[in-house]
mmCIF file of the N, C-alpha and C atoms, coordinates in Angstrom:
data_MODEL
# 
_entry.id   MODEL 
# 
loop_
_atom_site.group_PDB 
_atom_site.id 
_atom_site.type_symbol 
_atom_site.label_atom_id 
_atom_site.label_alt_id 
_atom_site.label_comp_id 
_atom_site.label_asym_id 
_atom_site.label_entity_id 
_atom_site.label_seq_id 
_atom_site.pdbx_PDB_ins_code 
_atom_site.Cartn_x 
_atom_site.Cartn_y 
_atom_site.Cartn_z 
_atom_site.occupancy 
_atom_site.B_iso_or_equiv 
_atom_site.pdbx_formal_charge 
_atom_site.auth_seq_id 
_atom_site.auth_comp_id 
_atom_site.auth_asym_id 
_atom_site.auth_atom_id 
_atom_site.pdbx_PDB_model_num 
ATOM 1   N N  . MET A 1 1  ? 157.511 117.541 87.849  1.00 0.00 ? 1  MET A N  1 
ATOM 2   C CA . MET A 1 1  ? 156.735 119.125 87.076  1.00 0.00 ? 1  MET A CA 1 
ATOM 3   C C  . MET A 1 1  ? 155.313 119.223 87.572  1.00 0.00 ? 1  MET A C  1 
ATOM 4   N N  . GLU A 1 2  ? 155.457 120.235 87.327  1.00 0.00 ? 2  GLU A N  1 
ATOM 5   C CA . GLU A 1 2  ? 154.157 120.774 87.779  1.00 0.00 ? 2  GLU A CA 1 
ATOM 6   C C  . GLU A 1 2  ? 152.994 121.045 86.463  1.00 0.00 ? 2  GLU A C  1 
ATOM 7   N N  . ILE A 1 3  ? 151.715 120.979 87.067  1.00 0.00 ? 3  ILE A N  1 
ATOM 8   C CA . ILE A 1 3  ? 150.887 120.764 85.701  1.00 0.00 ? 3  ILE A CA 1 
ATOM 9   C C  . ILE A 1 3  ? 150.076 121.909 85.675  1.00 0.00 ? 3  ILE A C  1 
ATOM 10  N N  . PRO A 1 4  ? 149.804 122.608 84.351  1.00 0.00 ? 4  PRO A N  1 
ATOM 11  C CA . PRO A 1 4  ? 149.426 123.615 84.311  1.00 0.00 ? 4  PRO A CA 1 
ATOM 12  C C  . PRO A 1 4  ? 148.111 123.750 84.473  1.00 0.00 ? 4  PRO A C  1 
ATOM 13  N N  . PRO A 1 5  ? 147.870 124.814 85.346  1.00 0.00 ? 5  PRO A N  1 
ATOM 14  C CA . PRO A 1 5  ? 146.188 124.698 85.764  1.00 0.00 ? 5  PRO A CA 1 
ATOM 15  C C  . PRO A 1 5  ? 144.954 124.688 83.890  1.00 0.00 ? 5  PRO A C  1 
ATOM 16  N N  . GLY A 1 6  ? 144.082 124.237 84.495  1.00 0.00 ? 6  GLY A N  1 
ATOM 17  C CA . GLY A 1 6  ? 143.320 124.389 83.076  1.00 0.00 ? 6  GLY A CA 1 
ATOM 18  C C  . GLY A 1 6  ? 141.987 125.471 82.761  1.00 0.00 ? 6  GLY A C  1 
ATOM 19  N N  . PRO A 1 7  ? 141.762 125.616 82.055  1.00 0.00 ? 7  PRO A N  1 
ATOM 20  C CA . PRO A 1 7  ? 140.845 126.160 81.512  1.00 0.00 ? 7  PRO A CA 1 
ATOM 21  C C  . PRO A 1 7  ? 139.580 126.854 81.995  1.00 0.00 ? 7  PRO A C  1 
ATOM 22  N N  . ARG A 1 8  ? 139.134 126.025 82.518  1.00 0.00 ? 8  ARG A N  1 
ATOM 23  C CA . ARG A 1 8  ? 138.029 126.046 83.484  1.00 0.00 ? 8  ARG A CA 1 
ATOM 24  C C  . ARG A 1 8  ? 138.318 126.558 84.859  1.00 0.00 ? 8  ARG A C  1 
ATOM 25  N N  . LYS A 1 9  ? 139.268 126.104 85.579  1.00 0.00 ? 9  LYS A N  1 
ATOM 26  C CA . LYS A 1 9  ? 139.943 126.748 86.668  1.00 0.00 ? 9  LYS A CA 1 
ATOM 27  C C  . LYS A 1 9  ? 140.633 128.064 86.886  1.00 0.00 ? 9  LYS A C  1 
ATOM 28  N N  . LEU A 1 10 ? 141.236 127.991 85.503  1.00 0.00 ? 10 LEU A N  1 
ATOM 29  C CA . LEU A 1 10 ? 141.273 129.645 85.463  1.00 0.00 ? 10 LEU A CA 1 
ATOM 30  C C  . LEU A 1 10 ? 140.448 130.902 85.284  1.00 0.00 ? 10 LEU A C  1 
ATOM 31  N N  . ARG A 1 11 ? 139.046 130.111 84.524  1.00 0.00 ? 11 ARG A N  1 
ATOM 32  C CA . ARG A 1 11 ? 137.655 130.746 84.459  1.00 0.00 ? 11 ARG A CA 1 
ATOM 33  C C  . ARG A 1 11 ? 137.338 130.812 85.730  1.00 0.00 ? 11 ARG A C  1 
ATOM 34  N N  . TYR A 1 12 ? 137.171 130.054 86.444  1.00 0.00 ? 12 TYR A N  1 
ATOM 35  C CA . TYR A 1 12 ? 136.378 130.285 87.690  1.00 0.00 ? 12 TYR A CA 1 
ATOM 36  C C  . TYR A 1 12 ? 137.076 131.440 88.519  1.00 0.00 ? 12 TYR A C  1 
ATOM 37  N N  . PHE A 1 13 ? 138.805 130.944 88.494  1.00 0.00 ? 13 PHE A N  1 
ATOM 38  C CA . PHE A 1 13 ? 139.618 132.065 89.613  1.00 0.00 ? 13 PHE A CA 1 
ATOM 39  C C  . PHE A 1 13 ? 139.276 133.053 88.926  1.00 0.00 ? 13 PHE A C  1 
ATOM 40  N N  . LEU A 1 14 ? 139.566 133.658 87.800  1.00 0.00 ? 14 LEU A N  1 
ATOM 41  C CA . LEU A 1 14 ? 139.197 134.850 87.383  1.00 0.00 ? 14 LEU A CA 1 
ATOM 42  C C  . LEU A 1 14 ? 137.023 135.476 88.249  1.00 0.00 ? 14 LEU A C  1 
ATOM 43  N N  . ASN A 1 15 ? 136.603 134.899 87.878  1.00 0.00 ? 15 ASN A N  1 
ATOM 44  C CA . ASN A 1 15 ? 135.206 135.417 88.182  1.00 0.00 ? 15 ASN A CA 1 
ATOM 45  C C  . ASN A 1 15 ? 135.542 135.379 89.886  1.00 0.00 ? 15 ASN A C  1 
ATOM 46  N N  . LEU A 1 16 ? 136.027 134.418 90.640  1.00 0.00 ? 16 LEU A N  1 
ATOM 47  C CA . LEU A 1 16 ? 135.935 134.438 91.772  1.00 0.00 ? 16 LEU A CA 1 
ATOM 48  C C  . LEU A 1 16 ? 136.913 135.737 92.371  1.00 0.00 ? 16 LEU A C  1 
ATOM 49  N N  . LEU A 1 17 ? 138.020 135.945 91.954  1.00 0.00 ? 17 LEU A N  1 
ATOM 50  C CA . LEU A 1 17 ? 138.650 136.826 92.082  1.00 0.00 ? 17 LEU A CA 1 
ATOM 51  C C  . LEU A 1 17 ? 137.557 138.516 91.886  1.00 0.00 ? 17 LEU A C  1 
ATOM 52  N N  . ILE A 1 18 ? 137.060 138.443 90.503  1.00 0.00 ? 18 ILE A N  1 
ATOM 53  C CA . ILE A 1 18 ? 136.330 139.773 90.335  1.00 0.00 ? 18 ILE A CA 1 
ATOM 54  C C  . ILE A 1 18 ? 135.278 139.868 91.140  1.00 0.00 ? 18 ILE A C  1 
ATOM 55  N N  . GLY A 1 19 ? 134.378 138.964 91.763  1.00 0.00 ? 19 GLY A N  1 
ATOM 56  C CA . GLY A 1 19 ? 133.599 139.054 92.656  1.00 0.00 ? 19 GLY A CA 1 
ATOM 57  C C  . GLY A 1 19 ? 133.732 139.271 94.323  1.00 0.00 ? 19 GLY A C  1 
ATOM 58  N N  . ALA A 1 20 ? 135.042 138.842 94.410  1.00 0.00 ? 20 ALA A N  1 
ATOM 59  C CA . ALA A 1 20 ? 135.711 139.102 95.637  1.00 0.00 ? 20 ALA A CA 1 
ATOM 60  C C  . ALA A 1 20 ? 136.054 140.517 95.767  1.00 0.00 ? 20 ALA A C  1 
ATOM 61  N N  . VAL A 1 21 ? 136.581 140.845 94.853  1.00 0.00 ? 21 VAL A N  1 
ATOM 62  C CA . VAL A 1 21 ? 137.085 142.417 94.963  1.00 0.00 ? 21 VAL A CA 1 
ATOM 63  C C  . VAL A 1 21 ? 135.499 143.264 95.121  1.00 0.00 ? 21 VAL A C  1 
ATOM 64  N N  . PHE A 1 22 ? 134.518 143.244 94.197  1.00 0.00 ? 22 PHE A N  1 
ATOM 65  C CA . PHE A 1 22 ? 133.481 143.585 93.929  1.00 0.00 ? 22 PHE A CA 1 
ATOM 66  C C  . PHE A 1 22 ? 132.761 144.079 95.440  1.00 0.00 ? 22 PHE A C  1 
ATOM 67  N N  . LEU A 1 23 ? 132.920 142.938 96.216  1.00 0.00 ? 23 LEU A N  1 
ATOM 68  C CA . LEU A 1 23 ? 131.954 142.492 97.315  1.00 0.00 ? 23 LEU A CA 1 
ATOM 69  C C  . LEU A 1 23 ? 133.263 142.931 98.495  1.00 0.00 ? 23 LEU A C  1 
ATOM 70  N N  . TYR A 1 24 ? 134.120 143.197 98.245  1.00 0.00 ? 24 TYR A N  1 
ATOM 71  C CA . TYR A 1 24 ? 135.163 143.670 99.176  1.00 0.00 ? 24 TYR A CA 1 
ATOM 72  C C  . TYR A 1 24 ? 134.843 145.548 98.707  1.00 0.00 ? 24 TYR A C  1 
ATOM 73  N N  . VAL A 1 25 ? 134.625 146.258 97.548  1.00 0.00 ? 25 VAL A N  1 
ATOM 74  C CA . VAL A 1 25 ? 134.241 147.216 97.911  1.00 0.00 ? 25 VAL A CA 1 
ATOM 75  C C  . VAL A 1 25 ? 132.950 147.686 98.087  1.00 0.00 ? 25 VAL A C  1 
ATOM 76  N N  . ILE A 1 26 ? 131.988 147.142 97.560  1.00 0.00 ? 26 ILE A N  1 
ATOM 77  C CA . ILE A 1 26 ? 130.485 146.584 98.645  1.00 0.00 ? 26 ILE A CA 1 
ATOM 78  C C  . ILE A 1 26 ? 130.574 146.848 100.155 1.00 0.00 ? 26 ILE A C  1 
ATOM 79  N N  . GLY A 1 27 ? 131.447 145.743 100.700 1.00 0.00 ? 27 GLY A N  1 
ATOM 80  C CA . GLY A 1 27 ? 131.793 145.677 102.073 1.00 0.00 ? 27 GLY A CA 1 
ATOM 81  C C  . GLY A 1 27 ? 132.224 147.093 102.272 1.00 0.00 ? 27 GLY A C  1 
ATOM 82  N N  . ASN A 1 28 ? 133.360 147.604 102.278 1.00 0.00 ? 28 ASN A N  1 
ATOM 83  C CA . ASN A 1 28 ? 134.461 148.957 102.159 1.00 0.00 ? 28 ASN A CA 1 
ATOM 84  C C  . ASN A 1 28 ? 133.175 150.062 102.445 1.00 0.00 ? 28 ASN A C  1 
ATOM 85  N N  . ILE A 1 29 ? 132.403 150.232 101.393 1.00 0.00 ? 29 ILE A N  1 
ATOM 86  C CA . ILE A 1 29 ? 130.953 151.131 101.250 1.00 0.00 ? 29 ILE A CA 1 
ATOM 87  C C  . ILE A 1 29 ? 130.097 151.173 102.366 1.00 0.00 ? 29 ILE A C  1 
ATOM 88  N N  . LEU A 1 30 ? 129.772 150.377 102.723 1.00 0.00 ? 30 LEU A N  1 
ATOM 89  C CA . LEU A 1 30 ? 128.533 149.874 104.149 1.00 0.00 ? 30 LEU A CA 1 
ATOM 90  C C  . LEU A 1 30 ? 129.546 149.696 105.065 1.00 0.00 ? 30 LEU A C  1 
ATOM 91  N N  . SER A 1 31 ? 130.775 149.765 105.464 1.00 0.00 ? 31 SER A N  1 
ATOM 92  C CA . SER A 1 31 ? 131.766 149.821 106.245 1.00 0.00 ? 31 SER A CA 1 
ATOM 93  C C  . SER A 1 31 ? 131.748 151.237 106.775 1.00 0.00 ? 31 SER A C  1 
ATOM 94  N N  . GLU A 1 32 ? 131.961 152.073 105.984 1.00 0.00 ? 32 GLU A N  1 
ATOM 95  C CA . GLU A 1 32 ? 132.917 153.462 105.588 1.00 0.00 ? 32 GLU A CA 1 
ATOM 96  C C  . GLU A 1 32 ? 130.997 154.594 106.132 1.00 0.00 ? 32 GLU A C  1 
ATOM 97  N N  . PHE A 1 33 ? 129.896 154.386 105.611 1.00 0.00 ? 33 PHE A N  1 
ATOM 98  C CA . PHE A 1 33 ? 128.769 155.012 105.901 1.00 0.00 ? 33 PHE A CA 1 
ATOM 99  C C  . PHE A 1 33 ? 127.864 154.499 106.780 1.00 0.00 ? 33 PHE A C  1 
ATOM 100 N N  . TYR A 1 34 ? 127.966 153.480 106.812 1.00 0.00 ? 34 TYR A N  1 
ATOM 101 C CA . TYR A 1 34 ? 126.949 152.753 108.010 1.00 0.00 ? 34 TYR A CA 1 
ATOM 102 C C  . TYR A 1 34 ? 127.423 151.778 109.562 1.00 0.00 ? 34 TYR A C  1 
ATOM 103 N N  . GLY A 1 35 ? 128.829 151.490 109.377 1.00 0.00 ? 35 GLY A N  1 
ATOM 104 C CA . GLY A 1 35 ? 129.430 151.132 109.813 1.00 0.00 ? 35 GLY A CA 1 
ATOM 105 C C  . GLY A 1 35 ? 129.105 149.557 110.070 1.00 0.00 ? 35 GLY A C  1 
ATOM 106 N N  . PHE A 1 36 ? 128.540 148.549 109.076 1.00 0.00 ? 36 PHE A N  1 
ATOM 107 C CA . PHE A 1 36 ? 128.342 147.406 108.872 1.00 0.00 ? 36 PHE A CA 1 
ATOM 108 C C  . PHE A 1 36 ? 129.440 146.724 108.272 1.00 0.00 ? 36 PHE A C  1 
ATOM 109 N N  . THR A 1 37 ? 130.335 146.059 108.986 1.00 0.00 ? 37 THR A N  1 
ATOM 110 C CA . THR A 1 37 ? 131.801 145.829 108.792 1.00 0.00 ? 37 THR A CA 1 
ATOM 111 C C  . THR A 1 37 ? 132.122 144.142 108.779 1.00 0.00 ? 37 THR A C  1 
ATOM 112 N N  . PHE A 1 38 ? 130.805 142.975 108.646 1.00 0.00 ? 38 PHE A N  1 
ATOM 113 C CA . PHE A 1 38 ? 131.046 141.966 108.311 1.00 0.00 ? 38 PHE A CA 1 
ATOM 114 C C  . PHE A 1 38 ? 131.348 141.236 106.804 1.00 0.00 ? 38 PHE A C  1 
ATOM 115 N N  . LEU A 1 39 ? 130.619 142.034 106.053 1.00 0.00 ? 39 LEU A N  1 
ATOM 116 C CA . LEU A 1 39 ? 130.908 141.577 104.673 1.00 0.00 ? 39 LEU A CA 1 
ATOM 117 C C  . LEU A 1 39 ? 132.740 141.721 104.633 1.00 0.00 ? 39 LEU A C  1 
ATOM 118 N N  . GLU A 1 40 ? 132.958 142.964 104.549 1.00 0.00 ? 40 GLU A N  1 
ATOM 119 C CA . GLU A 1 40 ? 134.364 143.748 104.733 1.00 0.00 ? 40 GLU A CA 1 
ATOM 120 C C  . GLU A 1 40 ? 135.422 142.225 105.078 1.00 0.00 ? 40 GLU A C  1 
ATOM 121 N N  . ASN A 1 41 ? 135.421 142.567 106.918 1.00 0.00 ? 41 ASN A N  1 
ATOM 122 C CA . ASN A 1 41 ? 135.970 141.275 107.014 1.00 0.00 ? 41 ASN A CA 1 
ATOM 123 C C  . ASN A 1 41 ? 136.106 139.767 107.037 1.00 0.00 ? 41 ASN A C  1 
ATOM 124 N N  . VAL A 1 42 ? 134.653 139.355 106.115 1.00 0.00 ? 42 VAL A N  1 
ATOM 125 C CA . VAL A 1 42 ? 134.339 137.770 105.509 1.00 0.00 ? 42 VAL A CA 1 
ATOM 126 C C  . VAL A 1 42 ? 135.339 137.824 103.936 1.00 0.00 ? 42 VAL A C  1 
ATOM 127 N N  . ILE A 1 43 ? 135.543 139.052 103.366 1.00 0.00 ? 43 ILE A N  1 
ATOM 128 C CA . ILE A 1 43 ? 136.120 138.937 102.075 1.00 0.00 ? 43 ILE A CA 1 
ATOM 129 C C  . ILE A 1 43 ? 137.576 139.403 102.354 1.00 0.00 ? 43 ILE A C  1 
ATOM 130 N N  . ALA A 1 44 ? 137.827 140.152 102.922 1.00 0.00 ? 44 ALA A N  1 
ATOM 131 C CA . ALA A 1 44 ? 139.511 140.257 103.343 1.00 0.00 ? 44 ALA A CA 1 
ATOM 132 C C  . ALA A 1 44 ? 140.600 139.489 103.433 1.00 0.00 ? 44 ALA A C  1 
ATOM 133 N N  . PRO A 1 45 ? 140.736 137.996 103.989 1.00 0.00 ? 45 PRO A N  1 
ATOM 134 C CA . PRO A 1 45 ? 141.185 137.362 103.582 1.00 0.00 ? 45 PRO A CA 1 
ATOM 135 C C  . PRO A 1 45 ? 141.254 136.603 102.137 1.00 0.00 ? 45 PRO A C  1 
ATOM 136 N N  . PHE A 1 46 ? 140.492 136.612 101.403 1.00 0.00 ? 46 PHE A N  1 
ATOM 137 C CA . PHE A 1 46 ? 140.525 135.889 100.275 1.00 0.00 ? 46 PHE A CA 1 
ATOM 138 C C  . PHE A 1 46 ? 141.020 137.192 99.055  1.00 0.00 ? 46 PHE A C  1 
ATOM 139 N N  . ILE A 1 47 ? 141.257 138.782 99.602  1.00 0.00 ? 47 ILE A N  1 
ATOM 140 C CA . ILE A 1 47 ? 141.807 139.512 98.762  1.00 0.00 ? 47 ILE A CA 1 
ATOM 141 C C  . ILE A 1 47 ? 142.904 139.375 99.100  1.00 0.00 ? 47 ILE A C  1 
ATOM 142 N N  . GLU A 1 48 ? 143.328 139.803 100.029 1.00 0.00 ? 48 GLU A N  1 
ATOM 143 C CA . GLU A 1 48 ? 145.069 139.229 100.654 1.00 0.00 ? 48 GLU A CA 1 
ATOM 144 C C  . GLU A 1 48 ? 145.471 137.952 100.477 1.00 0.00 ? 48 GLU A C  1 
ATOM 145 N N  . ASN A 1 49 ? 144.782 137.047 99.795  1.00 0.00 ? 49 ASN A N  1 
ATOM 146 C CA . ASN A 1 49 ? 145.709 135.701 99.663  1.00 0.00 ? 49 ASN A CA 1 
ATOM 147 C C  . ASN A 1 49 ? 144.488 134.914 98.564  1.00 0.00 ? 49 ASN A C  1 
ATOM 148 N N  . PRO A 1 50 ? 144.941 135.324 97.311  1.00 0.00 ? 50 PRO A N  1 
ATOM 149 C CA . PRO A 1 50 ? 144.858 135.167 96.143  1.00 0.00 ? 50 PRO A CA 1 
ATOM 150 C C  . PRO A 1 50 ? 144.835 133.472 95.240  1.00 0.00 ? 50 PRO A C  1 
ATOM 151 N N  . MET A 1 51 ? 145.834 132.990 96.300  1.00 0.00 ? 51 MET A N  1 
ATOM 152 C CA . MET A 1 51 ? 145.525 131.846 96.027  1.00 0.00 ? 51 MET A CA 1 
ATOM 153 C C  . MET A 1 51 ? 144.238 130.893 96.891  1.00 0.00 ? 51 MET A C  1 
ATOM 154 N N  . ALA A 1 52 ? 143.753 131.211 97.968  1.00 0.00 ? 52 ALA A N  1 
ATOM 155 C CA . ALA A 1 52 ? 143.033 130.331 98.410  1.00 0.00 ? 52 ALA A CA 1 
ATOM 156 C C  . ALA A 1 52 ? 142.023 130.896 97.821  1.00 0.00 ? 52 ALA A C  1 
ATOM 157 N N  . LEU A 1 53 ? 141.436 131.571 96.962  1.00 0.00 ? 53 LEU A N  1 
ATOM 158 C CA . LEU A 1 53 ? 140.668 131.792 95.508  1.00 0.00 ? 53 LEU A CA 1 
ATOM 159 C C  . LEU A 1 53 ? 141.085 130.892 94.804  1.00 0.00 ? 53 LEU A C  1 
ATOM 160 N N  . PHE A 1 54 ? 142.246 130.803 94.116  1.00 0.00 ? 54 PHE A N  1 
ATOM 161 C CA . PHE A 1 54 ? 142.769 129.948 93.077  1.00 0.00 ? 54 PHE A CA 1 
ATOM 162 C C  . PHE A 1 54 ? 142.619 127.878 93.527  1.00 0.00 ? 54 PHE A C  1 
ATOM 163 N N  . ASN A 1 55 ? 142.917 128.079 95.274  1.00 0.00 ? 55 ASN A N  1 
ATOM 164 C CA . ASN A 1 55 ? 142.204 126.659 95.750  1.00 0.00 ? 55 ASN A CA 1 
ATOM 165 C C  . ASN A 1 55 ? 140.740 126.813 95.123  1.00 0.00 ? 55 ASN A C  1 
ATOM 166 N N  . LEU A 1 56 ? 140.507 127.493 95.849  1.00 0.00 ? 56 LEU A N  1 
ATOM 167 C CA . LEU A 1 56 ? 138.458 127.224 95.877  1.00 0.00 ? 56 LEU A CA 1 
ATOM 168 C C  . LEU A 1 56 ? 138.532 127.325 94.490  1.00 0.00 ? 56 LEU A C  1 
ATOM 169 N N  . ALA A 1 57 ? 138.962 127.801 93.287  1.00 0.00 ? 57 ALA A N  1 
ATOM 170 C CA . ALA A 1 57 ? 138.622 127.443 91.832  1.00 0.00 ? 57 ALA A CA 1 
ATOM 171 C C  . ALA A 1 57 ? 139.032 126.227 91.562  1.00 0.00 ? 57 ALA A C  1 
ATOM 172 N N  . GLY A 1 58 ? 139.910 125.341 91.969  1.00 0.00 ? 58 GLY A N  1 
ATOM 173 C CA . GLY A 1 58 ? 140.196 123.807 91.761  1.00 0.00 ? 58 GLY A CA 1 
ATOM 174 C C  . GLY A 1 58 ? 139.243 123.104 92.364  1.00 0.00 ? 58 GLY A C  1 
ATOM 175 N N  . ILE A 1 59 ? 138.616 123.224 93.555  1.00 0.00 ? 59 ILE A N  1 
ATOM 176 C CA . ILE A 1 59 ? 137.692 122.595 94.492  1.00 0.00 ? 59 ILE A CA 1 
ATOM 177 C C  . ILE A 1 59 ? 136.394 122.456 93.132  1.00 0.00 ? 59 ILE A C  1 
ATOM 178 N N  . LEU A 1 60 ? 135.701 124.113 92.853  1.00 0.00 ? 60 LEU A N  1 
ATOM 179 C CA . LEU A 1 60 ? 134.702 123.813 92.380  1.00 0.00 ? 60 LEU A CA 1 
ATOM 180 C C  . LEU A 1 60 ? 134.699 123.338 90.725  1.00 0.00 ? 60 LEU A C  1 
ATOM 181 N N  . SER A 1 61 ? 136.214 123.448 90.184  1.00 0.00 ? 61 SER A N  1 
ATOM 182 C CA . SER A 1 61 ? 136.244 122.829 88.589  1.00 0.00 ? 61 SER A CA 1 
ATOM 183 C C  . SER A 1 61 ? 136.406 121.194 89.121  1.00 0.00 ? 61 SER A C  1 
ATOM 184 N N  . LEU A 1 62 ? 136.715 120.887 90.245  1.00 0.00 ? 62 LEU A N  1 
ATOM 185 C CA . LEU A 1 62 ? 136.684 119.129 90.353  1.00 0.00 ? 62 LEU A CA 1 
ATOM 186 C C  . LEU A 1 62 ? 134.834 118.636 90.716  1.00 0.00 ? 62 LEU A C  1 
ATOM 187 N N  . ILE A 1 63 ? 134.213 119.582 91.235  1.00 0.00 ? 63 ILE A N  1 
ATOM 188 C CA . ILE A 1 63 ? 132.870 119.358 91.211  1.00 0.00 ? 63 ILE A CA 1 
ATOM 189 C C  . ILE A 1 63 ? 132.326 119.420 89.861  1.00 0.00 ? 63 ILE A C  1 
ATOM 190 N N  . VAL A 1 64 ? 132.744 120.362 89.253  1.00 0.00 ? 64 VAL A N  1 
ATOM 191 C CA . VAL A 1 64 ? 131.720 120.902 88.120  1.00 0.00 ? 64 VAL A CA 1 
ATOM 192 C C  . VAL A 1 64 ? 131.982 119.294 87.269  1.00 0.00 ? 64 VAL A C  1 
ATOM 193 N N  . LEU A 1 65 ? 133.378 118.685 87.589  1.00 0.00 ? 65 LEU A N  1 
ATOM 194 C CA . LEU A 1 65 ? 134.072 117.721 86.449  1.00 0.00 ? 65 LEU A CA 1 
ATOM 195 C C  . LEU A 1 65 ? 133.085 116.377 86.972  1.00 0.00 ? 65 LEU A C  1 
ATOM 196 N N  . ALA A 1 66 ? 133.074 116.616 88.396  1.00 0.00 ? 66 ALA A N  1 
ATOM 197 C CA . ALA A 1 66 ? 132.253 115.116 88.978  1.00 0.00 ? 66 ALA A CA 1 
ATOM 198 C C  . ALA A 1 66 ? 130.690 114.744 88.411  1.00 0.00 ? 66 ALA A C  1 
ATOM 199 N N  . VAL A 1 67 ? 130.306 116.578 88.369  1.00 0.00 ? 67 VAL A N  1 
ATOM 200 C CA . VAL A 1 67 ? 128.864 116.543 88.090  1.00 0.00 ? 67 VAL A CA 1 
ATOM 201 C C  . VAL A 1 67 ? 128.438 115.990 86.468  1.00 0.00 ? 67 VAL A C  1 
ATOM 202 N N  . ILE A 1 68 ? 129.493 116.895 85.587  1.00 0.00 ? 68 ILE A N  1 
ATOM 203 C CA . ILE A 1 68 ? 129.689 116.211 84.327  1.00 0.00 ? 68 ILE A CA 1 
ATOM 204 C C  . ILE A 1 68 ? 129.702 114.783 84.109  1.00 0.00 ? 68 ILE A C  1 
ATOM 205 N N  . GLY A 1 69 ? 130.536 114.443 84.803  1.00 0.00 ? 69 GLY A N  1 
ATOM 206 C CA . GLY A 1 69 ? 130.514 112.427 84.620  1.00 0.00 ? 69 GLY A CA 1 
ATOM 207 C C  . GLY A 1 69 ? 129.674 111.969 84.781  1.00 0.00 ? 69 GLY A C  1 
ATOM 208 N N  . TRP A 1 70 ? 128.798 112.557 86.097  1.00 0.00 ? 70 TRP A N  1 
ATOM 209 C CA . TRP A 1 70 ? 127.921 111.423 86.401  1.00 0.00 ? 70 TRP A CA 1 
ATOM 210 C C  . TRP A 1 70 ? 126.618 111.749 85.587  1.00 0.00 ? 70 TRP A C  1 
ATOM 211 N N  . ASN A 1 71 ? 126.432 112.707 85.451  1.00 0.00 ? 71 ASN A N  1 
ATOM 212 C CA . ASN A 1 71 ? 125.225 113.061 84.182  1.00 0.00 ? 71 ASN A CA 1 
ATOM 213 C C  . ASN A 1 71 ? 125.619 112.370 83.042  1.00 0.00 ? 71 ASN A C  1 
ATOM 214 N N  . TYR A 1 72 ? 126.814 112.005 82.714  1.00 0.00 ? 72 TYR A N  1 
ATOM 215 C CA . TYR A 1 72 ? 127.440 111.465 81.504  1.00 0.00 ? 72 TYR A CA 1 
ATOM 216 C C  . TYR A 1 72 ? 127.178 109.807 81.741  1.00 0.00 ? 72 TYR A C  1 
ATOM 217 N N  . LEU A 1 73 ? 127.141 109.471 82.434  1.00 0.00 ? 73 LEU A N  1 
ATOM 218 C CA . LEU A 1 73 ? 127.409 108.099 83.293  1.00 0.00 ? 73 LEU A CA 1 
ATOM 219 C C  . LEU A 1 73 ? 125.743 107.769 83.799  1.00 0.00 ? 73 LEU A C  1 
ATOM 220 N N  . SER A 1 74 ? 124.816 108.562 83.675  1.00 0.00 ? 74 SER A N  1 
ATOM 221 C CA . SER A 1 74 ? 123.187 108.400 84.010  1.00 0.00 ? 74 SER A CA 1 
ATOM 222 C C  . SER A 1 74 ? 122.844 108.292 82.657  1.00 0.00 ? 74 SER A C  1 
ATOM 223 N N  . ASP A 1 75 ? 123.087 108.592 81.422  1.00 0.00 ? 75 ASP A N  1 
ATOM 224 C CA . ASP A 1 75 ? 122.424 108.593 80.473  1.00 0.00 ? 75 ASP A CA 1 
ATOM 225 C C  . ASP A 1 75 ? 122.973 107.371 79.520  1.00 0.00 ? 75 ASP A C  1 
ATOM 226 N N  . PHE A 1 76 ? 123.836 106.053 80.309  1.00 0.00 ? 76 PHE A N  1 
ATOM 227 C CA . PHE A 1 76 ? 123.430 104.830 79.903  1.00 0.00 ? 76 PHE A CA 1 
ATOM 228 C C  . PHE A 1 76 ? 122.488 103.623 80.813  1.00 0.00 ? 76 PHE A C  1 
# 
């Protein structure tokens, strides 16, 4: 039985996906007009494989959970 993703992971995934699409569009514009292809080449694997962004969102949510836990425990 698979555990469904939490709301924080889904929110981070949505933000990462929107940011990746935005950076890909900017990279494509820079590539077309100025020949600067670095940004497009870096972001393209994330656009082609959104599950990589989903995994990254999971890692970010675990880091945030650890920071929240650390802050909670440091109050004592």
